[in-house]
C-alpha positions in Angstrom: -10.5 10.9 -13.2 -7.9 9.2 -11.0 -9.0 5.9 -9.5 -7.2 3.6 -7.1 -8.7 0.1 -6.5 -7.1 -2.2 -3.9 -7.4 -5.9 -3.5 -5.6 -8.7 -1.6 -6.5 -8.1 2.0 -7.7 -10.8 4.2 -7.2 -12.8 7.4 -3.7 -14.3 8.2 -1.9 -15.9 11.0 1.1 -14.1 12.6 4.1 -14.9 10.7 2.2 -15.3 7.4 2.3 -13.2 4.2 -0.2 -11.3 2.1 0.2 -9.3 -1.2 -1.8 -6.2 -1.6 -2.5 -4.8 -5.1 -3.5 -1.4 -6.2 -4.9 -0.7 -9.7 -4.2 2.9 -10.7 -5.8 4.8 -13.5 -6.4 8.3 -14.6 -2.9 9.7 -14.4 -1.7 11.7 -17.4 2.0 11.6 -16.5 4.4 9.6 -14.4 5.4 12.4 -12.0 3.7 11.0 -8.8 4.3 8.8 -5.9 1.9 5.9 -5.0 2.0 3.7 -2.0 0.1 2.5 1.0 -1.3 4.1 4.1 -2.8 2.1 6.9 -5.5 3.1 9.3 -6.4 1.7 12.7 -9.5 3.1 14.3 -8.5 5.7 17.0 -5.0 6.1 15.6 -3.4 8.4 13.2 -3.0 7.1 9.6 0.5 5.7 9.1 2.3 5.9 5.7 4.1 2.7 5.4 5.5 2.5 1.9 5.7 4.5 -1.3 7.2 4.3 -4.7 8.1 7.2 -7.0 6.7 6.2 -10.3 9.1 8.0 -12.5 12.3 6.6 -11.0 11.3 3.6 -9.0 12.7 5.0 -5.8 11.0 3.6 -2.6 10.6 4.5 1.0 9.4 2.5 4.0 8.2 3.2 7.5 10.6 1.8 10.1 7.8 -0.4 11.4 7.8 -2.4 8.2 11.3 -2.2 6.9 12.8 -5.6 6.1 9.2 -7.2 6.1 7.3 -5.4 3.4 8.3 -4.7 -0.2 6.6 -2.3 -2.5 6.8 -2.8 -6.3 5.2 -1.6 -9.4 4.2 -2.9 -12.9 4.4 0.3 -14.9 2.9 -1.3 -18.0 -0.2 -2.4 -16.0 -0.3 0.6 -13.7 -0.3 -1.7 -10.7 1.5 -1.3 -7.4 2.0 -4.1 -5.0 2.8 -4.4 -1.4 4.3 -7.8 -0.4 3.9 -8.2 3.3 5.9 -10.9 5.1 6.4 -11.9 8.7 3.1 -10.3 9.5 2.4 -9.3 13.2 -0.9 -8.6 14.9 0.0 -4.9 15.1 -0.1 -4.9 11.3 -3.9 -5.3 11.5 -5.4 -2.3 9.8 -7.2 -1.0 6.8 -4.7 -0.5 4.1 -5.4 2.2 1.6 -3.6 2.9 -1.7 -2.6 6.6 -1.8 -1.3 8.7 -4.7 0.4 12.0 -4.4 0.1 13.8 -7.6 -1.9 17.1 -8.3 -3.5 16.3 -4.9 -3.9 13.3 -2.6 -5.9 10.5 -4.0 -7.2 7.5 -1.9 -8.6 4.1 -2.7 -11.4 2.6 -0.6 -9.1 0.4 1.3 -8.6 -3.3 2.1 -8.7 -5.0 5.5 -5.9 -6.9 6.8 -6.3 -8.8 9.9 -3.4 -10.7 11.6 -4.3 -13.2 14.2 -1.9 -14.1 17.0 
């Protein structure tokens, strides 16, 4: 059973930083992409960053390029999202998301950026 468990959200002032973590388990191979999707009530979910586990290639939404960095620790099956220069518009619930045999989701962690 695939499980994704996020941690690291919280309240931060604009310009600050946070690091989100996602503990992944249950995958039987490395042929998947894993990353982060954020959700704001009343808006469409936004995929913000993904990493392909097998080759380490990354992708970012334009809204976070240059500010957010995704990384993984394959030995620990962890994925991280370092978020710098946070803005109030980054406020959202951040879900860990994996694309493998199907889409898998974590419960999410709240990030609030105050002005």
